[in-house]
Backbone as CSV, one residue per row, in Angstrom:
resi,resn,N_x,N_y,N_z,CA_x,CA_y,CA_z,C_x,C_y,C_z
1,UNK,-62.139,-66.838,45.739,-63.367,-67.512,46.053,-64.537,-66.620,45.657
2,UNK,-65.495,-67.203,44.986,-66.645,-66.453,44.508,-67.772,-66.558,45.530
3,UNK,-68.280,-65.400,45.935,-69.364,-65.361,46.909,-70.578,-64.713,46.254
4,UNK,-71.714,-65.384,46.374,-72.961,-64.866,45.827,-73.941,-64.666,46.972
5,UNK,-74.367,-63.421,47.129,-75.338,-63.102,48.177,-76.723,-63.559,47.720
6,UNK,-77.391,-64.361,48.545,-78.736,-64.837,48.233,-79.675,-64.300,49.300
7,UNK,-80.678,-63.547,48.843,-81.664,-62.990,49.763,-82.691,-64.061,50.112
8,UNK,-83.275,-63.960,51.288,-84.307,-64.941,51.646,-85.469,-64.883,50.649
9,UNK,-85.876,-66.039,50.186,-86.975,-66.099,49.226,-86.519,-65.957,47.783
10,UNK,-85.209,-65.785,47.564,-84.682,-65.697,46.196,-84.697,-67.068,45.538
11,UNK,-84.820,-67.059,44.258,-84.865,-68.281,43.481,-83.464,-68.882,43.354
12,UNK,-83.359,-70.195,43.413,-82.064,-70.878,43.277,-81.492,-70.651,41.879
13,UNK,-82.349,-70.689,40.860,-81.882,-70.492,39.486,-81.259,-69.114,39.303
14,UNK,-81.853,-68.120,39.960,-81.339,-66.756,39.875,-79.941,-66.669,40.509
15,UNK,-79.778,-67.320,41.655,-78.482,-67.325,42.339,-77.440,-68.069,41.511
16,UNK,-77.858,-69.157,40.886,-76.938,-69.922,40.053,-76.496,-69.100,38.842
17,UNK,-77.417,-68.328,38.274,-77.100,-67.470,37.144,-76.075,-66.415,37.543
18,UNK,-76.260,-65.827,38.756,-75.315,-64.834,39.271,-73.928,-65.458,39.430
19,UNK,-73.899,-66.678,39.978,-72.630,-67.376,40.179,-71.932,-67.613,38.852
20,UNK,-72.670,-68.100,37.866,-72.087,-68.378,36.556,-71.532,-67.116,35.909
21,UNK,-72.262,-66.015,36.044,-71.825,-64.744,35.471,-70.523,-64.283,36.117
22,UNK,-70.448,-64.375,37.452,-69.231,-63.983,38.158,-68.066,-64.898,37.776
23,UNK,-68.356,-66.185,37.635,-67.329,-67.163,37.280,-66.776,-66.869,35.887
24,UNK,-67.644,-66.511,34.940,-67.208,-66.180,33.581,-66.310,-64.951,33.590
25,UNK,-66.657,-63.951,34.403,-65.896,-62.708,34.447,-64.480,-62.916,34.966
26,UNK,-64.286,-63.906,35.843,-62.954,-64.126,36.393,-61.996,-64.692,35.350
27,UNK,-62.504,-65.412,34.351,-61.665,-65.948,33.286,-60.915,-67.202,33.682
28,UNK,-61.389,-67.904,34.682,-60.710,-69.097,35.178,-60.702,-70.201,34.124
29,UNK,-61.833,-70.422,33.489,-61.942,-71.500,32.502,-61.013,-71.245,31.321
30,UNK,-60.986,-69.985,30.878,-60.120,-69.614,29.745,-58.648,-69.874,30.084
31,UNK,-58.262,-69.513,31.283,-56.878,-69.708,31.712,-56.538,-71.190,31.833
32,UNK,-57.460,-71.973,32.366,-57.228,-73.410,32.495,-57.003,-74.060,31.137
33,UNK,-57.819,-73.687,30.167,-57.679,-74.257,28.830,-56.358,-73.867,28.200
34,UNK,-55.925,-72.643,28.428,-54.658,-72.197,27.842,-53.465,-72.879,28.511
35,UNK,-53.615,-73.267,29.773,-52.512,-73.902,30.500,-52.432,-75.412,30.271
36,UNK,-53.449,-76.002,29.655,-53.447,-77.443,29.458,-52.301,-77.891,28.558
37,UNK,-51.996,-77.088,27.552,-50.903,-77.435,26.645,-50.037,-76.198,26.466
38,UNK,-48.731,-76.377,26.618,-47.821,-75.246,26.473,-47.758,-74.824,25.018
39,UNK,-47.770,-73.515,24.797,-47.689,-72.971,23.450,-46.462,-72.074,23.386
40,UNK,-45.585,-72.357,22.422,-44.378,-71.559,22.290,-44.737,-70.120,21.936
41,UNK,-43.941,-69.163,22.417,-44.227,-67.755,22.107,-44.262,-67.470,20.608
42,UNK,-43.419,-68.147,19.838,-43.421,-67.912,18.393,-44.734,-68.367,17.762
43,UNK,-45.283,-69.472,18.255,-46.567,-69.971,17.740,-47.686,-69.018,18.153
44,UNK,-47.610,-68.531,19.381,-48.622,-67.589,19.867,-48.618,-66.316,19.018
45,UNK,-47.402,-65.807,18.728,-47.295,-64.599,17.909,-47.809,-64.844,16.498
46,UNK,-47.527,-66.008,15.956,-47.990,-66.336,14.608,-49.518,-66.373,14.555
47,UNK,-50.138,-66.985,15.568,-51.597,-67.041,15.622,-52.190,-65.642,15.725
48,UNK,-51.553,-64.798,16.554,-52.026,-63.433,16.724,-51.955,-62.670,15.400
49,UNK,-50.859,-62.874,14.662,-50.675,-62.210,13.378,-51.711,-62.697,12.364
50,UNK,-51.955,-64.001,12.336,-52.928,-64.560,11.398,-54.333,-64.028,11.705
51,UNK,-54.654,-63.889,12.973,-55.956,-63.360,13.359,-56.092,-61.907,12.915
52,UNK,-55.017,-61.126,13.089,-55.044,-59.722,12.687,-55.224,-59.600,11.176
53,UNK,-54.560,-60.454,10.412,-54.694,-60.440,8.951,-56.123,-60.786,8.565
54,UNK,-56.686,-61.794,9.215,-58.052,-62.233,8.928,-59.060,-61.115,9.199
55,UNK,-58.915,-60.448,10.344,-59.826,-59.368,10.709,-59.698,-58.213,9.716
56,UNK,-58.471,-57.919,9.318,-58.255,-56.827,8.359,-58.886,-57.149,7.007
57,UNK,-58.794,-58.406,6.588,-59.417,-58.819,5.324,-60.933,-58.690,5.415
58,UNK,-61.511,-59.048,6.534,-62.954,-58.904,6.718,-63.381,-57.445,6.637
59,UNK,-62.606,-56.577,7.255,-62.942,-55.149,7.253,-62.831,-54.562,5.858
60,UNK,-61.816,-54.964,5.098,-61.673,-54.431,3.738,-62.766,-54.990,2.827
61,UNK,-63.225,-56.200,3.091,-64.295,-56.794,2.290,-65.618,-56.083,2.567
62,UNK,-65.802,-55.579,3.789,-67.024,-54.852,4.141,-67.144,-53.558,3.349
63,UNK,-66.030,-52.892,3.133,-66.018,-51.590,2.455,-66.208,-51.815,1.001
C-alpha cells in the first residue's frame, strides 16, 4: 500500500505527483502488463538477445 504524507496547506497536485512517482517506482504497472499474456522463456530469451544485438549495433555505429 502506498502512503503519501500530505502536510496541512499542501497542494493536491503536489501530493498527486508524489503518489504517481512512488507508484512508478514500485513497478506495478510494468508487472501487470507482463502478466497479461504468458511469454515462453525461449521467446523471452530471443527478445533479450535481439535487443542486445540492436544495442551493440548502435554502439558500433556511434564509433
